[in-house]
C-alpha positions as CSV (number, residue, x, y, z in Angstrom):
1,M,3.1,-0.4,-3.9
2,S,4.8,2.9,-4.0
3,V,4.1,5.3,-6.9
4,L,6.4,7.7,-8.8
5,Y,5.0,10.4,-11.1
6,L,7.5,11.6,-13.6
7,V,6.6,15.1,-15.0
8,R,8.2,16.8,-17.9
9,H,9.0,20.4,-17.2
10,A,6.8,23.2,-18.6
11,Q,7.7,24.9,-21.8
12,A,11.2,26.6,-21.8
13,S,12.3,29.5,-23.9
14,F,12.8,28.1,-27.3
15,G,14.7,30.4,-29.7
16,R,16.1,32.5,-26.9
17,S,19.7,32.8,-25.8
18,D,18.8,31.4,-22.4
19,Y,16.6,28.3,-23.2
20,D,16.6,27.2,-19.5
21,R,13.9,29.7,-18.4
22,L,10.2,29.0,-18.6
23,S,8.3,30.9,-21.2
24,P,5.1,32.7,-20.1
25,Q,3.1,29.8,-21.6
26,G,5.3,27.4,-19.5
27,E,4.4,29.2,-16.3
28,R,0.8,28.8,-17.2
29,Q,1.3,25.1,-17.9
30,A,3.0,24.6,-14.5
31,E,0.1,26.3,-12.7
32,R,-2.3,24.1,-14.6
33,L,-0.2,21.0,-13.7
34,G,-0.5,22.0,-10.0
35,E,-4.2,22.4,-10.2
36,A,-4.4,18.9,-11.8
37,L,-2.3,17.3,-9.1
38,A,-4.6,18.8,-6.5
39,A,-7.8,17.7,-8.3
40,R,-6.4,14.1,-8.5
41,G,-5.6,14.1,-4.8
42,I,-1.9,13.5,-5.4
43,K,0.0,14.4,-2.2
44,P,3.6,13.4,-2.7
45,D,5.7,12.3,0.3
46,L,8.9,13.1,-1.7
47,V,9.4,15.7,-4.4
48,V,12.5,15.5,-6.6
49,S,13.7,17.7,-9.5
50,G,16.6,17.8,-11.8
51,A,19.1,20.7,-11.3
52,M,18.0,22.8,-14.2
53,Q,16.2,26.1,-13.9
54,R,13.2,24.9,-15.9
55,H,12.9,21.9,-13.5
56,A,13.0,24.0,-10.4
57,K,10.6,26.7,-11.6
58,T,8.1,24.1,-12.9
59,A,8.2,22.4,-9.5
60,R,7.9,25.6,-7.6
61,I,4.9,26.9,-9.5
62,A,3.1,23.5,-9.6
63,L,3.5,22.9,-5.9
64,A,2.2,26.3,-5.0
65,A,-0.8,25.9,-7.3
66,A,-1.5,22.5,-5.7
67,G,-1.1,23.7,-2.1
68,I,1.8,21.3,-1.5
69,D,4.5,22.4,0.8
70,T,6.8,19.4,0.5
71,A,10.5,20.5,0.2
72,V,12.2,19.7,-3.2
73,T,15.2,17.5,-3.3
74,V,17.6,18.1,-6.2
75,D,19.0,15.1,-8.0
76,E,21.2,15.8,-11.0
77,G,20.6,12.3,-12.3
78,F,17.3,13.7,-13.7
79,N,19.0,16.4,-15.8
80,E,18.4,16.4,-19.5
81,F,21.2,15.4,-21.9
82,D,23.5,18.2,-23.2
83,H,21.5,19.4,-26.2
84,D,24.2,21.9,-27.2
85,Q,26.9,19.3,-27.5
86,V,24.6,16.9,-29.4
87,I,23.8,19.6,-31.9
88,V,27.4,20.8,-32.3
89,A,28.6,17.3,-32.9
90,H,26.2,17.1,-35.7
91,K,26.8,20.7,-37.0
92,P,30.1,22.1,-35.7
93,A,29.1,25.6,-37.0
94,Y,26.4,25.8,-34.4
95,K,29.1,26.0,-31.7
96,R,28.2,29.7,-31.9
97,R,24.6,29.8,-30.9
98,A,24.1,32.9,-32.8
99,V,24.7,31.0,-36.1
100,L,22.0,28.5,-35.1
101,L,19.5,31.2,-34.3
102,A,20.4,33.1,-37.5
103,D,19.8,30.0,-39.6
104,L,16.5,29.3,-38.0
105,A,15.4,32.9,-38.4
106,R,15.9,32.6,-42.2
107,T,13.3,29.8,-42.4
108,L,9.6,30.2,-42.7
109,E,9.0,27.7,-39.9
110,P,11.9,28.0,-37.3
111,A,10.4,25.5,-34.9
112,R,10.0,22.9,-37.7
113,A,13.4,23.5,-39.1
114,F,15.0,23.1,-35.6
115,Q,13.0,19.9,-35.0
116,E,14.2,18.4,-38.3
117,M,17.9,19.2,-37.5
118,F,17.5,18.1,-33.9
119,T,16.0,14.8,-35.0
120,E,19.1,14.1,-37.1
121,A,21.4,15.2,-34.3
122,T,19.9,13.0,-31.7
123,A,19.8,10.0,-34.1
124,R,23.5,10.5,-34.7
125,W,24.1,10.6,-30.9
126,V,22.0,7.4,-30.3
127,N,23.7,5.5,-33.0
128,S,27.3,6.7,-32.2
129,P,29.9,4.6,-30.4
130,G,30.0,7.6,-28.1
131,E,33.7,8.6,-28.0
132,E,33.0,12.2,-29.3
133,Y,30.3,12.9,-26.7
134,A,31.0,13.8,-23.0
135,E,28.0,11.7,-22.2
136,P,27.3,8.9,-24.6
137,F,23.7,7.9,-25.1
138,K,24.0,4.6,-23.2
139,A,25.6,6.4,-20.3
140,F,22.7,8.9,-20.3
141,C,20.1,6.1,-20.2
142,E,22.0,4.4,-17.3
143,R,22.2,7.7,-15.4
144,T,18.5,8.4,-15.7
145,E,17.5,4.8,-14.8
146,A,19.7,5.0,-11.7
147,A,18.1,8.2,-10.6
148,V,14.6,6.7,-10.9
149,R,15.7,3.6,-9.0
150,R,17.3,5.8,-6.3
151,T,14.1,7.7,-5.9
152,A,12.0,4.5,-5.7
153,A,14.4,3.1,-3.0
154,A,13.8,6.2,-0.9
155,L,10.1,5.6,-0.7
156,E,8.5,3.4,1.9
157,K,5.6,1.1,0.9
158,G,2.6,3.0,-0.1
159,Q,4.4,6.4,-0.5
160,T,4.4,8.7,-3.5
161,A,7.1,10.6,-5.2
162,L,6.7,13.5,-7.7
163,V,9.7,14.0,-10.0
164,V,10.1,17.0,-12.3
165,T,12.6,16.2,-15.0
166,S,12.9,16.4,-18.8
167,G,11.5,14.5,-21.8
168,G,14.8,12.7,-22.5
169,P,15.1,11.0,-19.1
170,I,11.4,10.1,-19.1
171,A,11.7,8.5,-22.5
172,A,14.8,6.6,-21.5
173,V,13.3,5.2,-18.3
174,V,9.9,4.3,-19.9
175,G,11.6,2.8,-23.0
176,R,13.7,0.5,-20.8
177,L,10.7,-0.5,-18.7
178,F,8.5,-1.2,-21.8
179,A,11.1,-3.0,-23.9
180,G,14.1,-3.8,-21.8
181,T,16.3,-1.9,-24.3
182,D,17.0,1.7,-25.4
183,D,15.5,1.1,-28.8
184,L,12.3,3.1,-28.1
185,W,14.0,6.3,-27.1
186,L,13.9,7.9,-30.6
187,T,10.2,7.2,-30.8
188,L,9.2,8.3,-27.3
189,N,11.4,11.4,-26.8
190,P,9.8,13.6,-29.6
191,V,6.3,13.1,-28.3
192,T,6.7,14.0,-24.7
193,V,4.5,16.9,-23.8
194,N,5.4,19.8,-21.6
195,T,4.0,18.9,-18.1
196,G,3.0,15.4,-19.3
197,I,2.7,13.0,-16.4
198,T,4.2,9.4,-16.5
199,K,3.2,7.0,-13.7
200,L,5.4,4.3,-12.4
201,V,4.6,1.8,-9.7
202,D,7.1,-0.1,-7.6
203,G,5.9,-3.4,-6.2
204,R,6.7,-7.1,-6.1
205,R,7.6,-7.1,-9.8
206,G,9.8,-4.1,-9.4
207,L,9.4,-0.9,-11.3
208,T,6.6,-0.9,-13.9
209,A,5.4,1.9,-16.2
210,V,1.6,2.0,-16.1
211,S,1.0,5.2,-18.0
212,F,3.1,7.5,-20.2
213,N,2.8,11.2,-21.1
214,D,-0.7,11.8,-19.7
215,H,-1.6,15.4,-20.6
216,G,-5.3,15.4,-20.1
217,H,-5.0,18.5,-17.8
218,L,-4.2,20.5,-21.0
219,D,-7.2,19.3,-22.9
220,G,-9.5,22.2,-23.9
221,T,-6.8,24.8,-23.5
222,D,-4.3,26.4,-25.8
223,L,-1.4,25.2,-23.6
224,L,-0.3,22.1,-25.4
225,S,3.4,22.2,-26.5
226,Y,6.2,19.7,-27.2
227,R,9.2,22.2,-27.1
């Protein structure tokens, strides 16, 4: 069998104008991830990341910490969905990011307020026919599944791939492998942990998810985060 490890990127810069950069905590998480990969003896034959800055930086720090010098292949199929568009479709006033940040700043718990609003926005996206979105939910799930299958096809028997992506694609792929539908996405997506590791195997039965969101490498630290 070949093995694919899907890793959610380290913490990005929530609440900042440029979310797509790793936070200082995110950089520490990525380093911890690399140390965990080395400790587990994971030596990927193929390393793939999405095209976002947070994907690339997570991969770069983790590989350096693990002592892995495998080149990184970029596959945009592993990119996250467009958060901004999903939010604006739900609340058009947030087309100006400054309005969103100002609204959050007026709350006692900005992260919680954002999560409540974001949960409503993603539920609307998931349950929408899709015409108002540049990438409807179903198209997103199909894109991410295609990226995983493309990566699996690039491996020879017994080889290993490490993929750095986002929580949305991981939840989409695992949901389909677990249930054969996209119904689990709203349950799985919110609980994906930064640098959580999901393991897929590709064998006679095809792709199978054998573990989801493993974040034991963060136990005993102050590094656990979901956003």
